[in-house]
N, C-alpha and C positions, 0 to 999 in steps of 0.2 A: 794402456788394455792393448795386449796385441792383437790383433785381428787375424781369427783362423783362416787360411785360406783352404778354398773349395777346390775338389777334383768332381768332376761331374760324368758318370756312368750310366748309358743307357744300357737296355735289355741287352742280352743276358752277362751282360759282364758284371754287374755287382754279383751275384751267383758265383763266376769262375773266380773272383777274388776271392771268397769266403773258401775255396778249395783248397788253395798257396798257391797255385798253377800260374798266379799273376802276381809279379811284386814290381810291376813298372808299365808306363802309360808312355805312349808317344801322341805331342800334341803339337799342333801344328801353332806358330804365332803365338806361344806363350810366353815371350818377351822373358824380361826377368820376374815373373810374376810369383815363379818358384825358386827356392834356392834351397841349398845344400841345409839342414838343419832345423827348416820350417817344420812345423808341426801341420797338417794337413786333415779338411773334415774330407771324408769318402764321401758321396751324395749321390741319392739317384738323381735322375733327369729330373726331377721335379721337383729336387732339392730338399727331400728327407734324407739326413746323415743317419748311416747306417754304419760308421767304423772311422776311425780316424788312425792316423799313423805319422810318419817322419822322412819328410824326402833326405834318401841318403847318397842320393848322386843323381848330377843334371849333367848329359852330356848335349849337346847343340852340332847337328849333322844335317844333309839333306839325305832325301831319301835314296839318293843314287848310290851316298857312301856309307847306307846299311849294312853290316857285317853280320855273321851267325851270330855271334857273341850281343849281339842287339838285339835279338829273338829272344834270347834267354828269357823266359819269366814273361812275355810278351804271345797273346795269341797270334797266331798264322792266319795268311787269308791265302783262299784257295789258287792266288794267280796273282800276277803283279797289278794287273789289268784291274782284277776284283779290288786289291786294295786303292790303287788310284780314285775307282770312282766310290768307294766308301767315304775314303776321305775327301774327295771334293763335295759330295753330298753333306755332309759335319759339314764343312767349311764354308759351304754354299758360296765354291768360288775352285776355278780349277786347280789340283794340285799333279805336280809332273816331278821327274826326276831331280829337278832342280830344286826341288820347294824345301825349306830348310824347318825342323823340327827339332824338337827337344825331347830327350829321352829322360825321364823322371822314373828314378827306380826309387821305390819306400820299404820300410823298416819299420817294425814294432805297429805292426798291423794290430787293432784291438777294437771288438764289436761295440758299439754305443748303443742300438737298438735292436736286442735280439728278439722281439717283434717283429720289427720289420724283417730282419734275417730270417725271420720262420717263414713270413709272405711271400719273400723272395726265392726260397727253394720250394715252396708248397705251388709257386705257378709254372 
């Protein structure tokens, strides 16, 4: 039996996923946890699954190496400072331009819980 790997998203990101504007995520320290063709469960921060998808591409870079095309399908930050502060808070350790990250792109987004989807849009 294959274990479905999970990606967790805190507010407001689950809602953004439903719009189709977001089809990739940046993850610090994901190692080899996610690989191309893995089926993944997209979950709220509390663990409730709202959708499934398939990893279509994975690229490892440092924050300093991010290019314009890396941002296509990913939300922007108001500044680099805000980006580093946000990731440092999520990781609970300093994130700098030299920190490596995985850019995980996904496809075949399919809602698994329409009731939860409704809740996400009503909040």
